[in-house]
C-alpha positions in Angstrom: -15.7 -21.9 14.5 -12.3 -20.8 15.7 -11.5 -24.3 16.8 -12.0 -25.6 13.2 -9.8 -22.8 11.9 -7.1 -23.7 14.3 -7.2 -27.3 13.3 -7.2 -26.6 9.5 -4.6 -23.8 9.4 -1.5 -22.6 11.2 -3.4 -19.6 12.6 -2.4 -20.1 16.2 1.3 -20.3 15.4 1.0 -17.4 13.0 -0.8 -15.1 15.5 2.1 -15.8 17.9 4.6 -14.4 15.4 2.8 -11.1 14.7 4.2 -8.2 16.6 1.6 -6.5 18.8 2.2 -3.1 17.1 1.5 -4.5 13.6 -1.6 -2.7 12.3 -3.7 -2.1 9.2 -6.5 0.2 8.1 -10.0 -0.2 9.4 -11.1 -0.1 5.7 -9.9 -3.7 5.3 -11.9 -4.8 8.3 -15.0 -3.2 6.8 -14.2 -4.9 3.5 -14.6 -8.3 5.2 -18.0 -7.5 6.6 -19.1 -6.2 3.1 -17.7 -9.3 1.4 -19.6 -11.5 3.9 -22.8 -9.6 2.9 -22.3 -10.0 -0.8 -21.5 -13.7 -0.4 -24.6 -14.7 1.4 -26.9 -13.1 4.1 -26.4 -16.2 6.3 -22.7 -15.9 6.0 -22.8 -12.2 7.1 -25.2 -13.1 10.0 -22.8 -15.8 11.3 -19.8 -13.6 10.8 -21.5 -10.8 12.8 -22.6 -13.2 15.5 -19.0 -14.3 15.9 -17.5 -10.8 15.7 -19.8 -8.4 17.5 -17.9 -5.4 16.3 -17.9 -5.4 12.5 -17.7 -1.7 11.5 -14.5 0.3 12.0 -13.2 3.8 11.3 -11.7 3.4 7.9 -8.6 5.5 8.5 -7.8 4.2 12.0 -5.2 1.5 12.4 -6.2 -1.8 14.1 -4.2 -5.0 14.9 -3.2 -7.2 12.0 -3.7 -10.2 14.3 -7.4 -9.3 14.6 -7.7 -8.8 10.9 -6.0 -12.2 10.1 -8.3 -13.9 12.6 -11.4 -12.4 11.0 -10.2 -13.2 7.5 -9.6 -16.9 8.4 -12.9 -17.3 10.3 -14.9 -15.7 7.5 -13.2 -18.1 5.0 -14.2 -21.0 7.2 -17.7 -19.8 7.6 -18.4 -19.5 3.9 -16.0 -21.9 2.2 -15.7 -24.6 4.8 -12.8 -25.9 6.8 -11.3 -27.8 3.8 -11.2 -24.6 1.7 -10.1 -22.0 4.1 -6.9 -21.0 2.2 -8.8 -20.7 -1.1 -11.4 -18.6 0.7 -8.7 -16.4 2.1 -7.5 -15.8 -1.4 -11.0 -15.0 -2.7 -11.8 -12.7 0.2 -8.5 -10.8 0.0 -9.1 -10.1 -3.7 -11.4 -7.2 -2.5 -8.6 -5.5 -0.5 -7.6 -3.1 -3.3 -11.2 -2.1 -3.9 -11.6 -1.3 -0.2 -8.5 0.9 -0.2 -9.6 2.6 -3.4 -12.8 3.6 -1.7 -11.0 5.5 1.0 -10.4 9.2 0.6 -6.6 8.6 0.3 -7.2 5.9 -2.3 -9.5 8.0 -4.3 -7.1 10.8 -4.3 -4.2 8.6 -5.4 -6.1 7.0 -8.2 -7.0 10.4 -9.7 -3.3 11.0 -10.5 -2.2 7.5 -11.5 -2.3 5.8 -14.9 -4.7 2.8 -14.5 -2.3 0.2 -15.8 -1.3 -2.7 -13.7 2.3 -1.6 -13.4 1.3 1.9 -12.3 -1.1 0.7 -9.7 1.5 -1.7 -8.2 4.0 1.1 -8.0 1.3 3.3 -6.3 0.9 0.5 -3.8 4.6 0.4 -3.3 4.5 4.0 -2.3 1.5 3.5 -0.1 3.3 0.7 1.8 6.5 2.8 2.1 4.5 5.7 3.6 2.7 3.3 6.0 -0.7 4.4 4.8 -1.9 0.8 4.2 -0.1 -1.2 6.9 2.4 -0.4 9.6 4.7 -3.3 9.3 5.0 -5.0 5.8 7.2 -3.9 3.0 6.1 -4.2 -0.7 8.1 -3.3 -3.7 8.1 -3.9 -7.5 11.3 -5.7 -8.3 11.0 -5.9 -12.1 8.6 -5.3 -14.9 8.6 -6.5 -18.5 6.0 -7.0 -21.1 5.6 -10.6 -20.0 5.9 -10.4 -16.2 5.9 -8.2 -13.1 7.8 -9.4 -10.0 6.9 -8.0 -6.6 8.5 -8.6 -3.2 6.9 -8.7 0.2 8.7 -8.7 3.6 7.3 -9.0 7.1 3.8 -9.8 5.6 2.0 -11.8 8.2 -1.3 -12.3 6.2 -0.5 -15.4 4.0 1.5 -14.2 1.0 0.8 -17.4 -0.9 -3.0 -17.0 -0.4 -4.1 -13.6 0.7 -1.5 -11.5 -1.0 -1.9 -13.5 -4.3 -5.6 -12.8 -4.0 -4.9 -9.1 -3.4 -2.8 -8.8 -6.5 -5.4 -10.7 -8.5 -7.9 -8.0 -7.3 -5.6 -5.2 -8.5 -5.3 -7.0 -11.9 -9.1 -7.3 -12.1 -9.5 -3.6 -11.6 -7.1 -3.0 -14.5 -8.8 -5.5 -16.7 -5.5 -7.4 -16.9 -5.5 -11.1 -17.7 -2.7 -12.5 -15.5 -1.6 -15.6 -13.6 -0.3 -14.8 -10.1 2.0 -17.1 -8.2 4.0 -16.9 -5.0 7.5 -18.0 -4.2 8.1 -18.0 -0.5 11.5 -17.4 1.1 10.0 -18.0 4.6 6.5 -17.8 6.0 6.4 -13.9 5.9 8.8 -13.1 3.0 8.7 -13.9 -0.7 8.1 -12.9 -4.3 4.8 -12.7 -6.2 5.1 -13.2 -9.9 2.4 -11.7 -12.1 2.6 -13.2 -15.6 0.6 -11.6 -18.4 -1.4 -14.2 -20.3 -0.6 -14.5 -24.0 2.9 -13.1 -23.5 
């Protein structure tokens, strides 16, 4: 329930910090409903009972505050109140797949080298053009054989949980064996370090 989420997380405070014009693509909302279905039919049924509207126009933009609420509630439904943040990480790992299935994502992927560095730089351009979200900034700070460092600013969807999971999802698509960690400079700004295993 929402009350359990509020007790176990900083959701109420975080929602109060999100500007009302901060938005993200409907494709990500649809990803949550699809993830619920792949996790368990009962999970999806409970999610759909809680959120009566569960299908969105993929290309339209919708409030980030609504997305964050759905993400946290779904994590609570399936993983339990004690594992909400880990659930958020697991759920958000499907975000890249959801974007890649949109027409824009498919078009972008046809012209990009499928290496991890190339896909992260493609995401950097997508963020800059506001085709993913309206508010956050994402950039690749540095890249070496051993490590890629990225930076997020004004990212309201848990950098240390959701965005780490999202990067893990990109790495999975590439077949890259990595360890992903976050270094926060504040609740909505920080670095994500992607260390290649065996380097």
